[in-house]
N, C-alpha and C positions, 0 to 999 in steps of 0.2 A: 360179585363184582367182577367183569373185566378186569384182565390185567390192563390197558390201553385205554381205558374207563375219560372220559372231555374234563371230567372231573380231578383228576390225573394228571390231565397236560399240562392243564390251566395251572395246578398248587404250583410245578417246577418252571411252567413262562415265563409266571406273569411278574417276578421276581427277575429273574434275568431282563425282559423287559427297564425295569425295573432303572439297571444299570448301566442297562445298555443307553438311556435316556440319560441318565449322572450326569453326562460329561457333557452333552453339547447345550443340554440347562444350565450350567451351571460357566457356557463360552457366553451363555444367552443377559443372564443375569452382569454378569461382568463387563460383561461389554452393551448393559444398559444403567449401570453405575461412572461407567468410565465413563464413560455418552461423556455427561454433564460439566470434567473436568478442565475437556477441547478439544478441536482435533486433534495436537499430537500425539498427548498418552492415547489419546482415544482409534490414533495411528501402529501406534503398541501392541498397546496391545491389539492389532485384527494381524499383526505378524506372527504377537504371543499364538492367538486362540488356535491361526492358523497350523501350527506348531506343533501342539496342546496336542490338536483334533488329528492327525499323522499321527502321533505318536502313541497315542489311543487308541488304534482305528491296527493299526501295523500289532501293539499285541495281542488286542481280541482275535486276529483271522488268527493271529500265531499261536496264542491260549486256546479257540475252539477247534485250532488244525488238532495238535495237540495231547485235548481231553478226546474225541473222536476215537483218535488212535489208543490212547489211556483203557479208555474203555471199554473197546473189542476186547484190546484182552483182563482186563480187569473181570471182565461180562462170559470170556472161557474159561476160569479158572488162573489164569495164570497174573495172578498177584504181583507177584519178580516181576518178569515183561511189563504188566506194566506203572509200575513207582521208576520203571531203567529207563519205559519212555520218553516220559516226564521230567523223568536225569537228563535226558538225554535230549529230547528238546529243548531245552531251556535255556539250555547256553548258549554257545556261538556258534549265529545260522547263516550265511551269504543271503546274497537279492535273490539269487536263479536258485534256490533252499526251499521247496517247498512243504506246505506243514501236512499236503496231504497222500506225500510221499510212501 
């Protein structure tokens, strides 16, 4: 079996796709349910959904940047540096700090 077969890539990609799709679906279901309560609750949900979507997006960007850097170090056999990268990147981060530095 080839190290990068389509089946292997799909086995890794499909769970990630489900996780990425979960948050927008959550907001969609909330909108459908709260829409029956009236315009004021729906407006409040719109603000909350926007904040939640932005927070999820920011967390995803930071997690993907950290995961790639840690995986490269782990793949190179440097487990200590991979763990340190995860701890270092998960803490405080400024807006100008790129996860791909």
